[in-house]
Each structure stands twice: as C-alpha cells, then as structure tokens.
N, C-alpha and C positions, 0 to 999 in steps of 0.2 A: 366951133366946129372941130371935130377930131381930125387928126392927121393920119392915123393908122386905118388901113382899109377895113379891118374887121370892126373897128369902132364906128366907122361911117355906116357900115351895114347894120350895126346894132341900133344906131339912131333911126335909120329908116324903118326897121322892123318894129321898133318901139312905137313910132308914130302910127304905123298901120294898126298895131294892136290897140293903141289908145283910141283910135277912131272907131274900131269895131266895138270895143267895150263901151264907149260912150253911147253909141247907137243902141246897143242892147239895153243898157240901163235906162235910156230914154224911153224905149218901148215899154219897159216894165212900169216906169212911172206913169206913162200915158194910160196903160191898162188899169192901174190903180185908180187914177183920177176918174176914168170913165165909170168904173164900178162904184166909186164913192158917190158920184153925181146921180147915178141910177138908184142907189140905195137911199139917197136923200129924197128922191122923188117918189119913193115907195112903189116901184114897179117890180112886181114879183117875177114875172116871166122873163123880162129883160135882164133882171139881176142874175137869174140863174145862168143865162147865156153869157153874160159879161163875166161871171165868175169862172165859167169853163174856159173862156178865152184868156182870162188872167192867169189861171193855173197853167195853161199850156205855155203862155209867154214866159212865165217865171221858171218853169221846168226847162225850157230851152236855154234860158240864161244860166241855169245851174249846169247843164250839160256842156255849155261852152266855157265854163270856168269863170264866168264874169261875177257871179254871186255865189256865196258859200251856201251849202245845202241847208245849214241851220237857219240862216237868214231867210231863205226861201220858205222854209217850214213855218217860221214865226209869222211871216207876212201872210201866208195862206191861212194859218190858224186864226189870226186876228180878224181877217176879212170874212172867214167862214162863220165866226161867232157873230159878227155884225149882220151877215146875211141871214142867219138863223133868227136873230132878234127882230129883224125887219119883217119876217114872215110870221 
C-alpha cells in the first residue's frame, strides 16, 4: 500500500477503471458467444438481430476506450463473414 496521498488515489482510480474495463470486455465476449451459438443453430432472423446487438456492444467498448478500434473492426468483419456464409 502506498504512503503518498496521490498514490493512494491512483490505486483507487485504477481499481475502478479495471472493474469497468472488465465489465465491458465481459459484455463483448458474451455478445460474441450469443452470436456464435445462434450461427451454429443456423437461425437467420435471430442471427441478424444478434449481430446488430454485437456491433452496438463493441462500438460502445471502443468509445469507452476499452478496445482498440482496429480490434473491433477485425471482430466485426470476421463475424460478418460468418454471418454471410450462414445465410
């Protein structure tokens, strides 16, 4: 534990940021898993809706600075290709 007041505050703010980032990353992973299971079951209408939700979730993560925009673009692109192949 740090002794300097600013360092103590840094530790607290880092813990808060880590918790938020972990939550956002978890939401993204959950959205990916939902979309992949729907794609595996070959449900077209549900897959389109799940893809929209996934894109929204990942764009929010980018805007919050949790995920890099190139990483988000790569994930969206790969899942869009899988969605197109499934239909």
